[in-house]
FIPADO-973309 format. One line per field, with one value per residue (C-alpha): residue in one letter; residue number from 1; y negated, z, x negated. Coordinates in nm, 2 decimals. Layout:
<atoms>
voti A	...
drenlum NUM	...
v Y	...
w Z	...
u X	...
</atoms>
This chain:
<atoms>
voti M	A	E	S	G	P	Y	R	E	V	F	V	R	A	R	S	F	G	F	T	S	S	F	S	S	S	V	S	S	A	F	A	P	A	F	A	L	T	F	M	L	C	L	L	A	A	G	T	G	R	G	Q	T	A	G	A	A	S	A	G	Q	G	G	A	A	Q	G	A	A	G	G	P	A	T	G	A	K	V	P	G	Q	Q	Q	F	Y	V	E	D	G	G	T	R	E	V	L	E	S	I	V	I	P	P	K	A	E	A	P	F	T	L	T	L	Q	T	E	W	V	R	T	L	Y	D	G	G	T	V	T	S	V	N	Q	R	K	I	A	R	D	T	K	G	R	I	Y	Q	E	R	W	F	L	V	P	K	N	G	K	V	E	S	Q	M	T	T	I	Q	I	S	D	P	N	A	H	T	H	Y	N	C	F	M	L	E	Q	P	K	V	C	E	L	T	T	F	V	P	T	T	S	A	V	Y	K	T	S	G	P	P	P	G	P	L	A	N	D	A	G	V	V	I	H	E	D	L	G	K	Q	L	V	S	G	V	E	T	S	G	T	R	D	A	T	I	Y	N	P	G	V	F	G	N	D	R	K	V	T	V	E	R	E	F	W	Y	A	P	T	L	G	I	N	L	L	S	K	R	S	D	P	R	F	G	T	Q	T	F	T	A	T	N	L	I	L	S	E	P	D	A	S	L	F	E	L	P	E	G	F	K	V	V	D	R	R	Q	E	A	P	A	E	V	N
drenlum 1	2	3	4	5	6	7	8	9	10	11	12	13	14	15	16	17	18	19	20	21	22	23	24	25	26	27	28	29	30	31	32	33	34	35	36	37	38	39	40	41	42	43	44	45	46	47	48	49	50	51	52	53	54	55	56	57	58	59	60	61	62	63	64	65	66	67	68	69	70	71	72	73	74	75	76	77	78	79	80	81	82	83	84	85	86	87	88	89	90	91	92	93	94	95	96	97	98	99	100	101	102	103	104	105	106	107	108	109	110	111	112	113	114	115	116	117	118	119	120	121	122	123	124	125	126	127	128	129	130	131	132	133	134	135	136	137	138	139	140	141	142	143	144	145	146	147	148	149	150	151	152	153	154	155	156	157	158	159	160	161	162	163	164	165	166	167	168	169	170	171	172	173	174	175	176	177	178	179	180	181	182	183	184	185	186	187	188	189	190	191	192	193	194	195	196	197	198	199	200	201	202	203	204	205	206	207	208	209	210	211	212	213	214	215	216	217	218	219	220	221	222	223	224	225	226	227	228	229	230	231	232	233	234	235	236	237	238	239	240	241	242	243	244	245	246	247	248	249	250	251	252	253	254	255	256	257	258	259	260	261	262	263	264	265	266	267	268	269	270	271	272	273	274	275	276	277	278	279	280	281	282	283	284	285	286	287	288	289	290	291	292	293	294	295	296	297	298	299	300	301	302	303	304	305	306	307	308	309	310	311	312	313	314	315
v -1.27	-0.91	-0.67	-0.34	-0.26	-0.39	-0.56	-0.87	-0.83	-1.18	-1.09	-1.34	-1.50	-1.87	-1.97	-1.86	-2.17	-2.41	-2.38	-2.13	-1.90	-1.61	-1.26	-1.18	-1.52	-1.67	-1.92	-2.28	-2.63	-2.88	-2.79	-3.02	-3.09	-2.91	-2.60	-2.61	-2.60	-2.29	-2.13	-2.22	-2.06	-1.75	-1.76	-1.76	-2.06	-2.35	-2.66	-2.74	-2.85	-3.12	-3.49	-3.82	-3.89	-3.98	-4.31	-4.41	-4.29	-4.48	-4.80	-5.00	-5.38	-5.42	-5.22	-5.43	-5.75	-5.64	-5.55	-5.89	-6.06	-5.88	-5.57	-5.21	-5.17	-5.00	-4.62	-4.66	-4.44	-4.61	-4.46	-4.22	-4.20	-3.86	-3.83	-3.53	-3.45	-3.37	-3.36	-3.26	-2.97	-2.68	-2.30	-2.01	-1.70	-1.36	-1.02	-0.70	-0.39	-0.02	0.19	0.44	0.68	0.85	1.20	1.47	1.73	1.51	1.32	1.09	0.79	0.55	0.21	0.02	-0.21	-0.49	-0.72	-0.99	-1.17	-1.46	-1.63	-2.01	-2.21	-2.28	-1.92	-1.91	-1.67	-1.68	-1.36	-1.28	-0.96	-0.78	-0.44	-0.28	0.04	0.27	0.60	0.85	1.15	1.48	1.34	1.09	0.79	0.51	0.27	-0.03	-0.33	-0.66	-0.89	-1.23	-1.23	-1.43	-1.56	-1.28	-1.34	-1.66	-1.79	-1.75	-1.44	-1.23	-1.19	-0.92	-1.09	-0.80	-0.43	-0.24	0.09	0.28	0.59	0.77	0.99	0.72	0.48	0.20	-0.05	-0.27	-0.58	-0.69	-1.04	-1.05	-1.43	-1.54	-1.66	-1.52	-1.17	-1.02	-0.70	-0.75	-0.44	-0.38	-0.07	0.17	0.34	0.62	0.97	1.21	1.35	1.02	1.01	0.71	0.68	0.49	0.52	0.23	0.20	0.48	0.43	0.27	-0.06	-0.28	-0.40	-0.71	-0.70	-0.81	-0.60	-0.25	-0.01	0.22	0.51	0.70	1.00	0.97	1.33	1.42	1.30	1.31	1.00	1.01	1.39	1.44	1.54	1.27	1.23	0.91	0.70	0.38	0.18	-0.12	-0.35	-0.59	-0.88	-1.06	-1.44	-1.63	-1.37	-1.59	-1.90	-1.75	-1.87	-1.55	-1.18	-1.10	-0.76	-0.64	-0.33	-0.08	0.20	0.42	0.75	0.94	1.21	1.45	1.61	1.27	1.11	0.78	0.62	0.64	0.40	0.14	-0.15	-0.41	-0.66	-0.96	-1.27	-1.48	-1.36	-1.19	-0.84	-0.66	-0.35	-0.13	0.14	0.40	0.46	0.65	0.90	1.15	1.43	1.51	1.40	1.04	0.91	0.92	0.59	0.41	0.47	0.30	-0.07	-0.29	-0.35	-0.67	-0.72	-0.79	-0.62	-0.85	-0.65	-0.79	-0.49	-0.68	-0.98	-0.87	-0.67	-0.30	-0.19	0.07	0.09
w -10.67	-10.57	-10.86	-10.94	-11.26	-11.50	-11.76	-11.71	-11.79	-11.94	-12.18	-12.46	-12.67	-12.60	-12.93	-13.11	-12.96	-13.06	-12.78	-12.64	-12.34	-12.23	-12.31	-11.96	-11.83	-11.79	-12.05	-11.99	-12.11	-12.38	-12.50	-12.55	-12.25	-12.38	-12.47	-12.13	-11.96	-12.16	-12.06	-11.70	-11.72	-11.86	-11.58	-11.83	-11.69	-11.46	-11.40	-11.63	-11.93	-11.79	-11.71	-11.89	-12.20	-12.18	-12.35	-12.08	-11.80	-11.92	-12.06	-11.74	-11.73	-12.05	-12.23	-12.07	-12.17	-12.53	-12.54	-12.41	-12.67	-12.95	-12.98	-12.91	-12.60	-12.29	-12.36	-12.73	-12.96	-13.16	-13.51	-13.50	-13.12	-12.94	-12.68	-12.45	-12.22	-11.88	-11.51	-11.20	-10.98	-11.04	-11.05	-11.29	-11.22	-11.38	-11.32	-11.33	-11.47	-11.42	-11.51	-11.80	-11.81	-12.14	-12.01	-12.28	-12.33	-12.14	-12.40	-12.33	-12.44	-12.19	-12.13	-11.84	-11.66	-11.47	-11.21	-11.02	-10.73	-10.56	-10.25	-10.23	-9.92	-9.87	-9.89	-10.25	-10.50	-10.86	-11.05	-11.38	-11.59	-11.90	-12.05	-12.28	-12.46	-12.36	-12.53	-12.51	-12.74	-12.67	-12.77	-12.49	-12.73	-12.57	-12.72	-12.52	-12.60	-12.41	-12.37	-12.21	-11.86	-11.87	-11.61	-11.50	-11.64	-11.81	-12.17	-12.26	-12.47	-12.43	-12.72	-12.79	-12.78	-12.83	-12.94	-12.78	-12.91	-12.72	-12.84	-12.58	-12.85	-13.09	-12.79	-12.97	-12.83	-13.05	-12.94	-13.22	-13.16	-13.29	-13.26	-13.43	-13.78	-13.95	-13.83	-13.64	-13.45	-13.23	-13.18	-12.85	-12.69	-12.49	-12.23	-12.06	-12.20	-12.15	-11.85	-11.67	-11.32	-11.22	-10.84	-10.75	-10.38	-10.16	-9.89	-9.63	-9.32	-9.02	-8.94	-9.22	-9.21	-9.02	-8.82	-9.12	-9.03	-9.05	-9.32	-9.24	-9.47	-9.50	-9.71	-9.83	-9.96	-10.31	-10.53	-10.90	-11.10	-11.45	-11.41	-11.32	-10.97	-10.80	-10.47	-10.27	-10.08	-9.88	-9.79	-9.57	-9.52	-9.23	-9.25	-8.93	-8.91	-9.08	-9.34	-9.63	-9.45	-9.30	-8.96	-8.87	-8.97	-9.33	-9.44	-9.80	-9.88	-10.18	-10.24	-10.54	-10.67	-10.86	-11.12	-11.12	-11.45	-11.63	-11.42	-11.37	-11.13	-11.25	-10.98	-10.82	-10.58	-10.44	-10.18	-10.08	-9.91	-10.11	-10.45	-10.40	-10.48	-10.81	-10.91	-11.21	-11.30	-11.58	-11.78	-12.09	-12.03	-12.31	-12.25	-12.61	-12.88	-12.97	-13.32	-13.48	-13.66	-13.32	-13.32	-13.66	-13.68	-13.78	-14.15	-14.28	-13.99	-14.03	-13.79	-13.62	-13.45	-13.11	-12.97	-12.95	-12.76	-12.56	-12.24	-12.27	-12.18	-11.91	-11.95
u 9.50	9.54	9.54	9.71	9.54	9.28	9.51	9.71	10.07	10.08	9.80	9.78	9.52	9.53	9.38	9.69	9.85	9.57	9.33	9.08	9.07	8.84	8.96	9.08	9.18	9.53	9.63	9.53	9.47	9.57	9.91	10.21	10.43	10.74	10.54	10.37	10.71	10.80	10.48	10.54	10.88	10.72	10.45	10.17	10.00	10.04	9.84	9.56	9.75	9.98	9.97	9.94	9.74	9.38	9.44	9.70	9.47	9.17	9.33	9.28	9.29	9.11	9.38	9.65	9.48	9.44	9.81	9.91	9.70	9.88	9.66	9.76	9.97	9.83	9.81	9.89	9.69	9.41	9.35	9.06	9.06	9.07	9.34	9.42	9.71	9.56	9.63	9.44	9.54	9.78	9.71	9.68	9.88	9.85	10.00	9.81	9.99	9.96	9.65	9.67	9.37	9.28	9.39	9.39	9.67	9.92	10.11	10.40	10.60	10.77	10.91	10.75	10.99	10.81	10.96	10.77	10.96	10.79	10.93	10.93	10.86	11.23	11.33	11.44	11.29	11.15	11.19	11.02	11.06	10.95	10.95	10.69	10.62	10.33	10.23	9.94	9.88	9.72	9.38	9.40	9.45	9.65	9.90	10.02	10.23	10.19	10.49	10.55	10.70	11.02	11.28	11.52	11.87	11.73	11.77	11.40	11.34	11.03	10.79	10.53	10.18	9.95	9.92	9.63	9.50	9.23	9.04	8.83	8.67	8.57	8.51	8.71	8.95	9.16	9.35	9.59	9.73	10.08	10.13	9.81	9.74	9.54	9.64	9.35	9.26	8.95	8.74	8.56	8.40	8.61	8.39	8.59	8.61	8.91	8.73	8.70	8.85	9.06	9.11	9.42	9.41	9.31	9.04	9.04	9.26	9.10	8.92	8.78	8.43	8.33	8.65	8.85	9.15	9.28	9.42	9.72	9.79	10.12	10.21	10.57	10.62	10.74	11.03	11.13	11.07	11.21	11.24	10.87	10.75	10.55	10.36	10.43	10.18	10.21	9.90	9.92	9.62	9.65	9.41	9.31	9.33	9.05	8.96	9.07	9.17	9.49	9.59	9.78	9.77	9.87	9.99	9.95	10.14	10.11	10.36	10.31	10.44	10.18	10.24	9.94	10.05	10.02	9.76	9.96	10.19	10.55	10.67	10.44	10.52	10.29	10.39	10.17	10.31	10.07	10.18	10.52	10.64	10.55	10.74	10.65	10.90	10.85	11.17	11.27	10.99	10.94	10.69	10.59	10.35	10.43	10.47	10.12	10.18	10.16	9.78	9.73	9.65	9.94	9.96	9.80	9.56	9.19	8.94	8.69	8.41	8.33	8.14	7.81	7.95	8.26	8.26	8.34	8.69	8.77	9.15
</atoms>
């Protein structure tokens, strides 16, 4: 899907729920049906962990005959036999969040409000939300929390899945998984320095290569967001039919309000008919040095060094 930043908002380590997933993938496979439903409501996964048991799927006529003869019924679990709950098809959906560069001498603390609205084929909508804390100190160190997306105005409560701490001077990045046992912070390499330049603008206006479409750029002027002056931009990419199997033109639009003093977008909105509308709004912005304890690893967590095996982080 289209991305608005290099970290998935539904960031979670799948193995904390009894199965495995790659570092940057959405959650998938082999969980109980009731838990799968909860994850679907939270928009953490869909599709690869559902269906009937392997025993029921593979029993066939032989299983039915054995049941009729007094043996185990069709689909019944045989002692010592492995069974898995599976189903073909489905999708995985993830949501990218905003980009936080390791800019020095520009400290802040904020709460990021996220809303994801997807339109259904019948005109209805599904809306998921969360909020999370982000902070950066004068040294450029970054603290971020990751929380589940949950249904808006629903009964499912969000949970914090991960604390991330990035240090551009030590080039360390920690992912501390709050729902795992044992408690672990995985250490990877953080590549950027405080002088790294993060470009948030899209492709230049004009025709796309290979007659794929056209990009339209619009300057929206300036406005205050959370008391900070920002410059607004709207980029619309219009894709021609056939670019990705579409039978008509498709418009993907980005609108973002960038704060030069902080180097981040304080308001960002992305609209894509394939994936819905994603809105990120910075609230409770404090322009001062954050609490130094935020950049300390959570108490009781063990560090696991993954720098030799995991890909380096850039945000």
